[in-house]
C-alpha positions in Angstrom: 9.0 38.3 69.7 7.2 35.1 69.0 7.3 32.2 71.4 9.3 29.3 69.9 7.2 26.3 68.8 8.2 23.1 70.6 6.7 19.8 69.3 7.6 16.7 71.3 7.7 13.4 69.4 4.9 12.0 71.7 2.5 14.9 70.8 3.4 15.2 67.1 0.5 14.5 64.6 0.9 11.6 62.3 0.1 11.7 58.6 -1.3 9.1 56.2 2.1 8.2 54.7 4.1 7.5 57.8 5.2 11.1 58.4 5.2 12.6 61.9 4.8 16.4 61.7 7.3 18.3 63.9 7.8 22.1 64.1 6.0 24.2 61.4 6.6 27.8 60.5 5.0 30.0 57.9 7.6 29.1 55.2 9.0 25.8 56.2 8.0 22.6 58.1 9.9 19.7 59.6 8.7 16.1 59.6 10.1 12.7 60.6 9.4 9.8 58.2 9.4 6.2 59.4 8.5 3.6 56.8 8.8 -0.2 56.3 10.1 -1.7 53.1 7.6 -0.8 50.3 7.3 0.6 46.8 5.2 3.8 46.4 4.3 2.9 42.8 3.7 5.6 40.2 5.7 8.9 40.3 4.0 11.9 41.9 4.5 15.7 41.7 4.2 18.0 44.7 3.9 21.8 44.8 6.5 22.1 47.5 10.2 21.6 47.8 11.6 18.8 50.0 15.0 18.3 51.5 15.7 15.2 53.4 18.3 13.3 55.4 18.4 9.6 56.0 19.0 8.7 59.7 18.6 4.9 59.3 18.0 2.4 56.4 18.1 2.5 52.6 15.8 3.9 49.9 15.8 4.6 46.2 14.7 8.0 44.9 13.6 8.2 41.3 13.7 11.8 40.3 12.7 12.8 36.8 13.8 9.4 35.5 17.1 9.2 37.3 17.4 6.8 40.3 19.7 7.2 43.3 20.1 4.9 46.2 20.3 6.7 49.6 21.8 5.3 52.7 22.1 6.5 56.3 24.0 9.8 56.3 22.8 10.8 52.7 20.6 13.8 52.0 18.4 14.7 49.0 16.5 17.5 47.4 13.2 17.1 45.4 12.4 20.5 43.8 8.8 21.6 43.7 7.1 20.3 40.5 9.6 17.4 40.0 8.2 13.9 39.1 9.5 11.6 41.8 8.9 8.3 43.6 10.4 6.4 46.5 11.1 2.7 47.0 12.0 1.8 50.6 14.7 -1.0 50.4 14.9 -1.5 54.1 13.0 0.2 56.9 14.0 3.9 57.1 14.0 6.8 59.5 14.5 10.2 57.8 14.0 13.8 58.5 12.5 16.1 55.9 11.9 19.8 55.6 9.3 21.1 53.2 8.8 24.6 51.8 6.1 25.8 51.8 4.9 23.6 54.6 3.5 20.4 53.1 0.9 19.7 55.8 -1.4 22.6 54.9 -3.9 23.0 52.1 -4.0 19.3 51.3 -0.5 19.4 49.9 0.6 16.2 51.8 -2.2 13.8 50.9 -1.4 10.5 49.1 -1.3 11.0 45.4 
């Protein structure tokens, strides 16, 4: 039996795009995303799937040309290979899971 991975918020690594990496397994990873109001510009495509949940704040997700506004309590899915972009309307805190884990093999670098 493997020992469970425990990652405290104070020891979690921070990425270049405001993400804080939490527990990571071989197939899925969890991260916390805190971001001030901003526009991420041009759409991007990632080779991993992302599911997210907004804890606080508001953001817009443009997914393959369709825009949705997300508020605290809303969740979303960005399939692997989908063109998408985010616009943070007001500061957010969100939790995201990525599969395969985004933090390995340079998958999570700014586009």
